[in-house]
C-alpha positions in Angstrom: 34.9 -1.6 49.8 32.0 -2.6 52.1 29.7 -3.0 49.2 32.1 -5.2 47.4 32.4 -7.4 50.5 28.6 -7.7 50.7 28.4 -8.7 47.0 30.8 -11.5 47.4 29.2 -12.6 50.6 25.9 -13.1 48.8 27.7 -15.0 46.1 29.6 -17.1 48.6 32.8 -16.7 46.7 36.3 -17.3 47.9 37.2 -14.2 46.1 35.9 -12.3 49.2 39.2 -13.2 50.9 41.1 -11.9 47.9 39.2 -8.5 48.0 39.7 -8.2 51.7 43.5 -8.8 51.4 43.6 -6.2 48.7 46.7 -4.9 46.9 48.8 -6.8 44.5 47.5 -10.2 45.7 43.9 -9.2 44.8 45.0 -7.9 41.4 46.9 -11.2 40.8 43.9 -13.3 41.6 41.7 -11.3 39.2 44.0 -10.9 36.3 46.6 -13.7 36.5 46.5 -16.5 34.0 46.8 -18.9 37.0 45.4 -17.5 40.3 46.8 -19.1 43.4 43.3 -20.1 44.5 41.6 -22.7 42.2 38.2 -21.6 43.2 39.1 -18.0 42.4 39.9 -19.1 38.8 36.5 -20.8 38.4 34.4 -18.0 40.1 36.0 -15.1 38.4 35.1 -16.5 34.9 31.5 -16.8 35.8 31.5 -13.3 37.4 33.0 -11.9 34.2 30.4 -13.5 32.1 27.6 -12.4 34.5 28.8 -8.8 34.6 28.8 -8.7 30.8 25.1 -9.5 30.7 22.9 -7.0 32.6 19.8 -9.2 32.2 21.6 -12.1 33.9 22.5 -9.9 36.8 18.9 -8.8 37.2 17.7 -12.5 37.1 20.3 -13.4 39.8 19.0 -10.6 41.9 21.9 -10.1 44.3 23.1 -6.6 43.5 19.9 -4.7 44.2 19.9 -5.4 47.9 23.2 -3.6 48.0 21.8 -0.5 46.3 23.5 -1.4 43.0 20.9 -0.9 40.2 22.7 0.5 37.1 22.6 -2.8 35.3 18.8 -2.8 35.4 18.8 0.1 32.9 20.3 -2.0 30.1 19.7 -5.1 27.9 22.3 -7.7 26.9 24.6 -7.3 24.0 23.5 -10.1 21.6 25.6 -9.1 18.5 27.0 -12.2 16.7 30.5 -11.0 17.4 29.8 -11.4 21.1 29.0 -15.0 20.5 32.3 -15.5 18.8 34.0 -13.8 21.7 32.2 -16.2 24.1 33.5 -19.3 22.4 37.1 -17.9 22.3 36.9 -17.0 26.0 35.7 -20.5 26.9 38.7 -22.1 25.1 41.1 -19.9 27.0 39.2 -20.7 30.2 39.3 -24.5 29.5 43.0 -24.5 28.8 43.6 -22.6 32.0 41.9 -25.4 34.0 44.6 -27.8 32.9 47.2 -25.7 34.7 45.9 -27.1 38.0 47.2 -30.6 38.6 44.9 -33.1 40.2 47.4 -34.0 42.9 47.4 -30.4 44.2 43.6 -30.3 44.5 41.4 -31.9 47.2 38.5 -34.2 46.2 35.9 -31.5 45.9 38.2 -29.3 43.8 38.9 -32.3 41.5 35.1 -32.7 41.2 34.7 -29.1 40.3 37.5 -29.3 37.7 36.0 -32.4 36.2 32.5 -30.9 35.9 33.8 -27.6 34.4 36.1 -29.4 31.9 33.1 -31.5 30.8 31.1 -28.4 30.3 33.8 -26.4 28.5 34.6 -29.4 26.2 30.9 -29.6 25.3 30.9 -25.9 24.5 33.9 -26.3 22.3 32.2 -29.2 20.4 29.1 -27.0 19.9 30.9 -24.1 18.3 30.7 -25.4 14.7 27.0 -25.8 15.2 26.3 -22.5 17.0 23.9 -21.3 14.2 22.0 -24.6 14.1 19.2 -23.1 16.2 16.0 -21.3 15.6 16.2 -18.2 17.9 12.7 -17.1 17.1 10.4 -20.0 17.8 6.9 -20.5 19.2 8.1 -22.0 22.5 9.7 -18.8 24.0 12.1 -17.4 21.5 13.6 -14.0 21.1 10.2 -12.5 20.0 8.7 -13.2 23.5 11.8 -13.0 25.6 11.7 -9.3 26.4 8.1 -9.0 27.8 8.5 -12.3 29.7 11.8 -11.1 31.2 10.4 -7.6 32.2 7.3 -9.2 33.7 9.1 -11.9 35.8 12.5 -10.4 36.6 12.5 -6.6 36.5 11.5 -5.5 40.0 10.0 -2.0 40.5 10.1 -0.6 44.1 11.3 3.0 43.4 11.2 5.7 40.8 14.8 4.7 39.8 13.6 1.1 39.1 10.8 2.5 36.9 13.2 4.8 35.0 15.4 1.7 34.5 12.3 -0.1 33.1 11.8 2.7 30.6 15.5 2.7 29.7 15.4 -1.0 28.9 12.3 -0.4 26.7 14.3 2.2 24.7 17.1 -0.3 24.2 15.0 -3.0 22.7 15.3 -1.8 19.0 19.1 -2.1 19.3 18.8 -5.6 20.7 16.3 -6.7 18.0 18.6 -5.3 15.3 21.5 -7.4 16.7 19.3 -10.5 16.8 18.4 -9.8 13.1 22.1 -10.0 12.2 22.2 -13.5 13.6 19.0 -14.5 11.8 20.5 -13.3 8.5 23.7 -15.3 9.1 21.5 -18.4 9.6 19.6 -17.6 6.4 22.9 -17.4 4.5 23.8 -20.8 5.8 20.3 -22.2 4.8 19.3 -22.7 8.4 15.7 -21.6 8.1 12.9 -22.7 10.4 10.1 -24.9 9.0 7.2 -22.8 7.7 4.8 -23.6 10.6 7.4 -22.1 13.0 7.4 -18.9 11.1 3.6 -18.9 10.9 3.4 -19.3 14.7 6.0 -16.6 15.4 4.3 -14.2 13.0 0.9 -14.8 14.6 2.3 -14.2 18.1 4.1 -11.0 17.1 1.2 -9.6 15.1 -1.2 -10.3 18.0 1.4 -8.6 20.3 1.6 -5.4 18.2 -2.1 -5.3 17.6 -2.7 -5.0 21.4 -3.5 -1.5 22.5 -0.6 -0.1 24.5 -2.5 0.1 27.8 -3.4 -3.6 27.4 0.1 -4.7 26.6 1.8 -6.8 29.3 4.6 -4.3 29.5 2.1 -1.7 30.6 -0.2 -3.9 32.8 2.6 -5.7 34.5 4.3 -2.4 35.4 1.0 -0.9 36.5 0.6 -3.8 39.0 4.1 -3.3 40.3 3.7 0.4 40.7 0.5 -0.1 42.7 2.5 -2.2 45.2 5.5 0.2 45.3 5.2 2.2 48.5 7.9 4.6 47.5 6.1 5.8 44.4 3.1 8.1 44.7 0.1 8.2 42.4 1.2 11.2 40.4 4.6 9.6 39.8 3.0 6.4 38.8 0.7 8.1 36.3 3.6 9.9 34.7 5.6 6.7 34.4 2.7 4.8 32.9 2.1 7.6 30.4 5.7 7.4 29.3 5.5 3.6 29.1 2.5 3.9 26.8 4.4 6.2 24.5 7.5 4.0 24.5 5.4 0.9 23.6 4.2 2.7 20.5 7.4 4.4 19.6 10.1 1.8 20.6 8.5 -1.6 21.3 6.1 -2.0 18.4 8.5 -0.7 15.8 11.2 -3.1 17.1 8.8 -5.9 16.5 8.0 -4.7 13.0 11.7 -5.5 12.2 11.0 -9.1 13.0 7.6 -9.2 11.4 8.9 -7.7 8.1 11.9 -10.1 8.1 9.9 -13.3 8.7 7.2 -12.2 6.3 9.8 -12.3 3.6 11.6 -15.3 4.9 8.4 -17.4 4.9 8.7 -17.9 1.1 12.0 -19.7 1.6 10.7 -22.0 4.4 9.8 -25.6 3.7 7.9 -28.4 5.4 10.8 -30.7 6.3 10.8 -30.6 10.1 13.8 -32.6 11.3 17.4 -31.5 11.6 18.4 -34.1 9.0 17.4 -31.6 6.3 19.8 -28.8 7.5 23.4 -28.6 6.3 25.4 -30.9 8.6 22.1 -31.6 10.3 22.8 -35.3 11.2 26.1 -34.3 12.9 24.3 -31.4 14.7 21.6 -33.8 16.0 24.1 -36.4 17.2 25.8 -33.6 19.2 22.5 -32.4 20.5 21.7 -35.9 21.9 25.1 -36.1 23.6 24.8 -32.6 25.1 21.3 -33.1 26.4 21.7 -36.7 27.7 25.4 -36.5 28.7 25.6 -40.1 27.4 26.9 -41.7 24.2 23.5 -43.3 23.3 22.9 -43.2 19.6 19.6 -42.0 18.0 18.8 -45.6 17.1 19.4 -46.8 20.7 17.2 -44.0 22.2 14.5 -44.8 19.7 14.4 -48.4 20.7 14.5 -47.6 24.4 11.5 -45.4 23.9 9.5 -48.0 22.0 10.2 -50.6 24.7 9.3 -48.2 27.6 6.1 -47.1 25.8 4.9 -50.8 25.6 5.8 -51.5 29.3 4.1 -48.4 30.7 1.0 -48.9 28.6 0.6 -52.4 29.9 0.8 -51.2 33.5 -1.7 -48.5 32.9 -4.2 -50.9 31.2 -4.2 -53.0 34.3 -5.1 -50.0 36.5 -7.7 -48.8 34.0 -9.3 -52.2 34.0 -9.5 -52.2 37.8 -11.3 -48.8 37.6 -14.0 -50.3 35.4 -12.7 -49.1 32.1 -13.2 -51.4 29.0 -9.6 -52.0 27.8 -10.5 -54.5 25.1 -10.3 -51.9 22.3 -6.8 -50.8 23.2 -4.9 -48.2 25.1 -6.1 -45.1 23.3 -9.8 -45.8 23.6 -9.3 -46.8 27.3 -7.5 -43.6 28.1 -10.1 -41.6 26.2 -12.9 -43.2 28.2 -11.1 -42.6 31.5 -10.0 -39.0 30.8 -13.4 -38.0 29.4 -15.0 -38.1 32.9 -16.3 -34.6 33.5 -15.5 -34.7 37.2 -11.8 -34.6 36.3 -12.0 -31.0 35.0 -12.4 -27.5 36.3 -14.9 -25.0 35.1 -13.7 -23.3 31.9 -13.8 -19.8 33.4 -11.8 -17.4 35.5 -13.0 -19.0 38.8 -12.0 -22.5 37.6 -8.6 -21.3 36.6 -8.1 -19.6 39.9 -9.1 -22.8 41.7 -6.5 -24.7 39.7 -3.7 -22.5 41.1 -5.1 -22.8 44.6 -5.3 -26.6 44.4 -1.7 -26.8 43.0 -0.5 -24.9 46.1 -2.4 -27.2 48.4 -0.9 -30.3 46.7 2.6 -28.9 47.0 2.1 -28.2 50.7 0.8 -31.8 51.2 3.7 -33.3 49.3 6.3 -31.2 51.1 4.9 -32.3 54.5 5.1 -36.0 53.5 8.8 -36.2 52.5 10.6 -36.6 55.8 11.2 -40.3 55.3 12.9 -39.7 52.0 14.8 -36.4 52.3 17.3 -34.9 54.8 18.1 -31.9 52.8 15.5 -29.2 52.0 15.7 -25.9 50.2 15.3 -22.7 52.2 13.7 -20.8 49.3 9.9 -20.7 49.0 7.8 -21.8 46.1 4.7 -20.1 44.6 2.3 -21.2 41.8 1.5 -18.6 39.1 -0.2 -18.7 35.7 1.9 -18.5 32.5 1.4 -15.0 31.1 -1.6 -15.2 28.8 0.1 -13.5 25.8 2.3 -16.6 25.3 0.1 -19.3 26.9 -1.2 -20.7 23.6 2.2 -21.9 22.4 3.9 -22.6 25.8 4.4 -26.0 27.4 2.0 -27.3 30.1 4.2 -25.9 32.9 7.7 -24.8 33.7 9.8 -23.8 36.7 11.7 -20.5 37.3 14.5 -20.5 39.9 14.5 -18.2 42.9 16.8 -15.2 43.2 20.1 -15.8 45.0 19.3 -13.3 47.7 16.0 -15.0 48.6 13.8 -12.0 47.7 12.1 -13.8 44.8 10.8 -17.4 45.5 10.9 -20.2 43.0 8.0 -20.2 40.7 5.9 -23.0 39.2 4.2 -21.6 36.1 1.0 -23.5 35.1 -0.5 -23.2 31.6 -4.2 -22.6 31.9 -5.0 -21.9 28.2 -6.8 -25.2 27.6 -8.8 -26.2 30.7 -8.9 -29.8 29.3 -5.1 -30.0 29.5 -5.3 -29.9 33.3 -7.1 -33.1 34.4 -7.2 -33.4 38.2 -5.6 -36.9 38.1 -2.4 -35.4 36.6 -2.0 -32.5 39.0 0.0 -34.2 41.7 2.5 -35.5 39.2 3.0 -32.1 37.6 3.4 -30.5 41.0 6.0 -33.1 42.0 7.9 -32.5 38.7 8.0 -28.8 38.5 7.9 -28.1 42.3 8.4 -30.5 45.2 10.5 -32.6 45.2 11.3 -32.0 41.6 12.9 -28.9 40.0 12.4 -26.7 43.1 14.3 -29.1 45.3 17.1 -29.7 42.9 17.6 -26.1 41.6 17.0 -24.3 44.9 19.2 -26.7 46.9 22.0 -26.3 44.4 21.8 -22.5 44.6 22.0 -22.7 48.4 25.0 -25.0 48.5 27.9 -23.6 50.6 31.6 -24.0 49.9 31.3 -24.8 46.2 32.2 -22.7 43.1 29.4 -20.5 41.8 29.2 -22.4 38.5 28.1 -25.5 40.4 25.0 -23.7 41.7 23.4 -23.4 38.3 21.3 -26.0 36.4 23.7 -26.8 33.6 23.1 -30.5 32.6 19.6 -31.3 31.3 19.7 -35.1 31.8 20.4 -34.6 35.5 17.9 -31.7 35.9 15.0 -33.2 34.0 15.9 -36.8 35.0 15.7 -35.8 38.6 12.3 -34.1 38.1 10.9 -37.2 36.4 12.4 -39.4 39.1 10.9 -37.1 41.7 7.4 -38.0 40.4 8.1 -41.6 41.2 9.5 -40.7 44.7 6.3 -38.9 45.5 4.3 -42.0 44.5 6.5 -44.3 46.4 6.1 -42.2 49.5 2.3 -42.6 49.3 1.7 -39.0 48.2 -0.2 -40.1 45.1 -2.8 -42.2 47.0 -5.5 -42.9 44.5 -5.4 -45.1 41.3 -6.1 -41.9 39.4 -3.0 -40.3 40.8 -1.0 -43.3 39.7 -2.6 -43.1 36.2 -1.4 -39.4 36.2 2.1 -40.5 37.2 2.3 -43.2 34.5 0.8 -40.9 32.0 3.6 -38.5 32.6 6.3 -41.2 32.4 4.7 -42.6 29.2 4.8 -39.1 27.8 8.6 -38.9 28.4 9.0 -42.4 26.8 7.0 -41.3 23.8 9.3 -38.3 23.6 12.3 -40.6 23.0 10.5 -42.1 20.0 9.1 -38.8 18.6 12.3 -36.7 19.0 14.5 -39.3 17.3 11.6 -40.0 14.8 11.5 -36.4 13.7 15.3 -35.7 13.6 16.7 -39.1 12.7 13.9 -41.2 11.2 12.7 -38.3 9.1 9.1 -38.3 10.4 6.9 -35.3 9.4 5.2 -33.1 12.0 2.0 -34.8 11.2 3.4 -38.3 11.7 4.8 -37.3 15.1 1.4 -35.8 16.1 -0.4 -39.0 15.1 2.0 -41.2 17.1 1.7 -39.1 20.2 -2.1 -39.0 19.9 -2.2 -42.8 19.5 0.1 -43.5 22.5 -0.4 -40.9 25.2 -4.1 -40.1 25.6 -3.1 -36.4 25.9 -5.3 -33.5 24.8 -4.7 -32.7 21.2 -3.6 -29.1 22.0 -0.8 -30.5 24.2 0.3 -33.0 21.6 0.6 -30.3 18.9 2.4 -27.9 21.2 4.8 -30.7 22.4 5.5 -32.0 18.9 6.3 -28.5 17.7 8.6 -28.1 20.7 10.7 -31.1 19.7 11.1 -29.7 16.2 12.6 -26.4 17.4 14.5 -27.9 20.4 16.1 -31.2 19.0 17.4 -33.6 21.6 16.2 -31.8 24.6 13.1 -34.0 25.1 15.2 -37.1 25.3 17.0 -35.9 28.5 14.0 -36.6 30.8 13.6 -40.3 30.4 17.3 -41.0 29.9 18.2 -39.1 33.1 15.4 -40.9 35.1 16.5 -44.3 33.9 20.1 -43.6 34.9 19.1 -42.3 38.4 17.0 -45.4 39.0 19.8 -47.6 37.8 22.2 -45.9 40.3 19.6 -46.2 43.1 19.2 -49.9 42.4 22.9 -50.4 42.3 23.3 -48.7 45.7 20.4 -50.8 47.2 21.9 -54.1 45.9 25.4 -53.2 47.1 24.4 -51.8 50.5 21.5 -53.9 51.5 20.3 -52.9 55.0 22.8 -50.1 55.1 21.0 -48.3 52.2 19.1 -45.2 53.3 17.0 -43.4 50.7 17.6 -40.1 52.4 21.3 -40.5 52.2 21.1 -41.5 48.5 19.2 -38.3 47.8 21.8 -36.3 49.7 24.4 -37.8 47.4 22.5 -37.0 44.3 21.5 -33.4 45.3 24.4 -32.0 47.3 26.8 -31.7 44.5 24.6 -29.6 42.2 23.9 -30.6 38.6 26.4 -33.0 37.0 26.8 -35.1 33.9 25.4 -38.6 34.3 28.7 -40.3 34.0 30.1 -38.1 36.8 27.0 -38.8 38.9 27.6 -42.6 38.6 31.1 -42.1 39.9 29.8 -40.0 42.8 27.3 -42.8 43.7 30.1 -45.4 43.4 32.1 -43.5 45.9 29.1 -43.2 48.2 28.6 -47.0 48.0 32.3 -47.6 48.8 32.4 -45.3 51.7 29.1 -46.6 53.2 30.0 -50.3 52.9 
């Protein structure tokens, strides 16, 4: 019983009370169609889902501190039947929400109900299109998920942890076979990735299996963890690593051969049409994707036009700054940006020392930004943040950076992953902007603060709505600039370059999936309008092809947050306090944009 209490204490669940009370009341709250406690109904569903997925439990990282490690020996069940079961469960869960009348709930409970209904309705709408995805893709698909997960999430402090590591390696063939069933269902529905996607995936997998076992990330990552594990002696570590080497050759590489053989045959069926428009029901699937990612009803045509307008506005602003920096702008935006970004002093040395310096400088920038935000934030996350390099085996096809949330129990900090593959893709004038977006006050503030909220259902602690999450991160770049934390014209060029990039995304994403642009047309447009390194442009364009709609969430979300801030400033006048506004935006966790607008309206009414 004491362990159960500790688990729920970490989770912050009201169900703790239920467990303590015990007996028939506890059983009722766990099994009843309508628990007495509304929060128990919400939390138990997420708990059930989490406990069905051992990898999720590992990523959350709250059971290990209680000595519960059995889940770390297993991988998720990804059989297509499990997906069908998930959609059925969500329908039952949604219908159960409607049992709770609004008049019997307090304001915060009504907000929770509204958020979860929004989410479950979107899940129901997505069910007919559940196979309109490319699970194996160059951005971070199923072919790279396992080594990434084992490197970043599977902790090794004891022999038991290492044995669990080996157990998970032995389960990978089963998981890949299950994935293969889903891929074949998609093939039967004529949902086949474009040929370049298959080429990228095959290249990544062939390089992976061609790596000697002792150089594979599954070996090298574990070797590093073992060297830091004080409970494991040298002889034990040597035995474990020898078994890992055998498992890589006998379990891991053969499981990848399943995918390599399948995609080698599928390649002949793949074409060169890149947008969702060419898939069965592709137009409807893309319309839904835009609604899911933006949580708005903007059409593809509207988003395309917003993008074109914003591209023109931001470029004009940048040209003014470039001219003041002595750049000849008479030949247009692209030439001006090329002239500016070609200055050698903007780049680090293309070697290990230069890359190490980038990571150090990112950390210094984050510390400086964090120290300068007192005038704009009351609320701060308790979790720390560290800067690390994206694993080299997937760096070539990964985005420029991404954020990984901390563990719930605080043992693993938030992580800002930086892509150091192409040194030219990290100009110094853009580093403060990227640090603000991925770290402080961007993703780390929003995600970590949400995870640390008290008194809210667990589901509201997770980053579920892309327009809010990415819109906040893009908005955070602007806040850092407004607070004087991007002090040079170069820093401002970096900020505007990033905002321009998100505006271009509106044009390119809708161009590919609605206007029927080719991959090459999209690349040409991005090169002509961003001033980005070609390697980044290619990677980003290919990202939009395999993740339709997602790239539109950033700018749409930022625009909405800025609109709401201006609305509050206009309504409140001298009573407006930026710190309070940020509290309102952050303290409820991630929400759809229409719900955020209502929350801000309530803040305006209560303040005025």
